[in-house]
C-alpha positions as CSV (number, residue, x, y, z in Angstrom):
1,M,10.6,-14.6,-9.5
2,P,7.8,-11.7,-9.9
3,S,4.2,-12.9,-9.1
4,F,0.5,-11.3,-8.8
5,N,-2.7,-12.4,-6.7
6,H,-5.6,-12.7,-9.3
7,D,-8.7,-13.9,-7.1
8,G,-6.6,-15.3,-4.5
9,V,-4.3,-17.3,-6.9
10,E,-0.6,-16.3,-7.0
11,I,0.4,-16.2,-10.7
12,A,4.2,-16.2,-11.6
13,F,5.5,-14.5,-14.5
14,L,8.3,-13.1,-16.0
15,D,8.6,-9.5,-18.0
16,E,12.0,-9.0,-19.8
17,G,13.1,-6.9,-22.4
18,E,11.8,-3.8,-24.2
19,G,9.8,-2.6,-27.3
20,E,6.2,-4.2,-28.5
21,P,4.9,-6.6,-25.9
22,I,4.1,-10.3,-26.5
23,V,2.3,-12.2,-24.0
24,L,3.3,-15.9,-24.2
25,V,1.1,-18.8,-22.7
26,H,2.4,-22.2,-22.4
27,G,-0.3,-25.3,-22.8
28,F,-1.4,-28.2,-20.3
29,A,1.4,-29.8,-17.8
30,S,4.4,-27.4,-18.9
31,N,5.2,-24.0,-17.5
32,K,7.0,-21.0,-18.9
33,E,10.4,-21.9,-18.3
34,V,9.8,-25.2,-20.1
35,N,7.9,-23.8,-23.2
36,W,9.4,-20.6,-23.4
37,V,13.0,-19.9,-21.5
38,A,14.9,-23.2,-22.4
39,P,14.0,-23.5,-26.1
40,G,15.4,-19.9,-26.3
41,W,12.2,-18.2,-27.2
42,V,12.6,-15.7,-24.7
43,A,16.4,-14.7,-25.8
44,T,15.3,-14.7,-29.4
45,L,12.2,-12.4,-28.9
46,K,14.3,-10.0,-26.6
47,R,17.1,-9.7,-29.1
48,A,14.4,-8.9,-32.0
49,G,13.6,-5.9,-29.8
50,R,10.1,-7.4,-28.2
51,R,9.0,-7.2,-24.8
52,V,8.4,-10.7,-23.5
53,I,5.8,-11.8,-20.8
54,A,5.0,-15.1,-19.9
55,L,3.2,-16.6,-17.1
56,D,2.9,-20.1,-15.0
57,N,-1.1,-20.8,-15.8
58,R,-2.6,-21.6,-12.4
59,G,-1.6,-25.1,-11.0
60,H,1.6,-25.0,-13.2
61,G,5.3,-24.0,-12.3
62,A,5.6,-21.6,-9.6
63,S,1.8,-20.5,-9.7
64,T,-0.6,-21.7,-7.2
65,K,-1.8,-25.3,-7.2
66,L,-5.5,-26.0,-6.9
67,Y,-7.1,-29.1,-6.6
68,D,-10.9,-28.1,-7.7
69,P,-11.3,-29.2,-11.4
70,A,-13.9,-26.4,-11.8
71,A,-10.8,-23.7,-11.0
72,Y,-9.2,-24.8,-14.2
73,H,-12.0,-23.8,-16.7
74,S,-10.6,-22.1,-19.5
75,A,-12.3,-18.5,-19.2
76,I,-11.0,-18.7,-15.8
77,M,-7.7,-19.2,-16.8
78,A,-8.1,-17.0,-19.7
79,E,-9.0,-14.2,-17.1
80,D,-5.5,-14.8,-15.4
81,V,-4.0,-13.9,-18.5
82,R,-6.1,-10.6,-19.1
83,A,-5.7,-9.6,-15.0
84,L,-1.7,-10.1,-15.6
85,I,-1.9,-7.6,-18.6
86,D,-3.8,-5.4,-16.1
87,H,-1.3,-6.0,-13.5
88,L,1.6,-4.7,-15.5
89,G,0.2,-1.4,-15.9
90,L,2.2,1.8,-14.3
91,P,3.2,0.9,-10.9
92,Q,2.3,3.0,-8.4
93,P,3.1,3.6,-4.7
94,H,1.5,2.1,-1.6
95,E,2.8,5.0,0.7
96,P,3.9,8.5,0.0
97,P,5.8,10.2,-1.6
98,A,5.0,9.5,-5.4
99,P,8.5,8.2,-7.3
100,N,10.7,11.2,-8.6
101,E,9.4,10.4,-12.3
102,P,6.1,8.4,-11.9
103,F,5.3,8.2,-15.6
104,A,8.7,7.1,-16.5
105,D,7.2,4.0,-18.2
106,L,4.0,5.7,-19.9
107,P,5.7,4.8,-23.4
108,K,5.0,1.1,-22.6
109,L,1.5,1.7,-22.0
110,L,1.0,4.2,-24.9
111,A,2.6,1.5,-27.3
112,L,-0.5,-0.8,-26.6
113,A,-2.8,1.8,-28.1
114,T,-2.7,0.0,-31.2
115,H,-4.5,-3.0,-30.1
116,D,-8.2,-2.3,-30.3
117,N,-8.8,-4.9,-27.4
118,V,-6.9,-3.1,-24.8
119,A,-8.8,-0.7,-22.4
120,V,-7.4,1.4,-19.6
121,K,-8.7,1.5,-16.1
122,V,-7.1,5.0,-15.0
123,S,-6.6,3.9,-11.4
124,G,-4.8,5.6,-8.4
125,A,-3.7,8.4,-10.9
126,C,-3.8,11.0,-8.2
127,T,-1.2,8.8,-5.9
128,L,1.2,9.6,-8.5
129,S,1.1,13.3,-8.0
130,H,3.7,15.7,-6.5
131,E,1.3,18.4,-5.9
132,P,-1.5,18.5,-3.4
133,F,-5.1,18.3,-4.2
134,P,-6.6,18.7,-7.1
135,Y,-3.1,17.2,-8.5
136,K,-2.9,19.3,-11.3
137,D,0.7,17.7,-12.4
138,I,-1.2,14.4,-13.6
139,W,-2.9,15.9,-16.8
140,N,-0.6,16.1,-19.4
141,P,0.5,12.5,-18.9
142,L,-3.0,11.4,-18.5
143,G,-3.8,13.6,-21.6
144,R,-1.5,11.2,-23.6
145,V,-3.2,8.1,-22.6
146,F,-6.6,9.6,-23.5
147,D,-5.5,10.7,-26.6
148,A,-3.7,7.4,-27.5
149,F,-6.9,5.4,-26.5
150,G,-9.7,7.6,-26.8
151,F,-12.4,7.9,-23.7
152,D,-14.0,4.8,-25.3
153,R,-11.2,2.9,-23.8
154,C,-10.2,4.7,-20.6
155,M,-12.0,4.3,-17.5
156,W,-11.6,6.0,-14.0
157,G,-10.6,4.4,-10.7
158,T,-9.7,5.8,-7.2
159,D,-7.7,2.1,-6.5
160,W,-9.4,2.6,-2.9
161,T,-8.2,1.3,-0.4
162,R,-4.5,0.9,-1.5
163,A,-4.6,4.9,-2.0
164,V,-5.9,5.5,1.6
165,G,-2.4,6.8,3.0
166,M,-2.1,9.4,0.0
167,L,-5.6,10.9,-0.4
168,T,-9.1,10.4,0.9
169,Y,-11.5,9.0,-1.4
170,Q,-13.6,12.4,-1.9
171,Q,-10.5,13.9,-3.3
172,G,-9.8,10.7,-5.6
173,V,-13.2,11.5,-7.1
174,E,-13.3,15.4,-7.1
175,A,-9.8,15.7,-9.1
176,F,-11.7,14.4,-11.7
177,R,-15.1,16.1,-11.4
178,V,-13.3,19.9,-11.0
179,T,-10.6,19.7,-13.6
180,D,-11.1,21.8,-16.8
181,R,-9.2,19.4,-18.5
182,L,-12.2,17.2,-19.5
183,S,-15.2,18.2,-21.2
184,D,-18.7,16.9,-19.8
185,N,-19.1,14.3,-22.0
186,E,-15.5,13.0,-21.6
187,R,-15.7,12.8,-17.8
188,A,-19.3,10.6,-18.1
189,A,-17.4,8.4,-20.5
190,L,-14.5,8.3,-18.3
191,M,-16.4,7.8,-15.0
192,G,-19.1,5.2,-15.6
193,D,-20.2,5.1,-19.7
194,T,-16.9,3.2,-20.6
195,L,-17.0,1.0,-18.0
196,Q,-20.5,-0.1,-18.6
197,R,-20.0,-0.6,-21.8
198,V,-16.6,-2.8,-21.5
199,Y,-17.9,-4.9,-18.6
200,N,-21.4,-5.2,-20.4
201,W,-23.2,-3.5,-16.8
202,H,-26.5,-2.3,-17.0
203,W,-28.0,0.2,-14.6
204,L,-30.5,-1.6,-12.0
205,T,-34.3,-0.8,-12.8
206,T,-37.2,-1.4,-10.3
């Protein structure tokens, strides 16, 4: 059973099928098996050509059990769902070399561009390169991401410190600063402006 860690809580989930993704969230005192697998919803949606994603909410099923009622606030549980969607981005290596076809699952990501509320963190992209710095082979697939989502929904990241075995932090930054595939405005949006807007962050002033 796959799982991922969100803020110290292990969240179990299933991810099956191909096609337009759908995320299923069960109710109180249930789990993904009882709500979605046993009644046949997962099988039915897969037959209909959907990629089915379902999680065990925190405190339910195979996910971590917590004993502080505050840990079950609806806003916190909603963040678990959003973190799962983020987690299911392109798989990236933890050590070299990069996979033979690191962008093989790119169509799954591009399919999400039709949803206006989905943004992409372009994190650790340099670890997917088969070339040395400045990693020129990442730009064609990244260009497809930028074309699909627009720079107002794309945010740069190094995925540091996971990437420490493959490149330096400086290389992760400079690859995006020196490329001629980005205009100044696109670079500014990608490397800070979009993130500020999406997360509603503001520069501190003194």
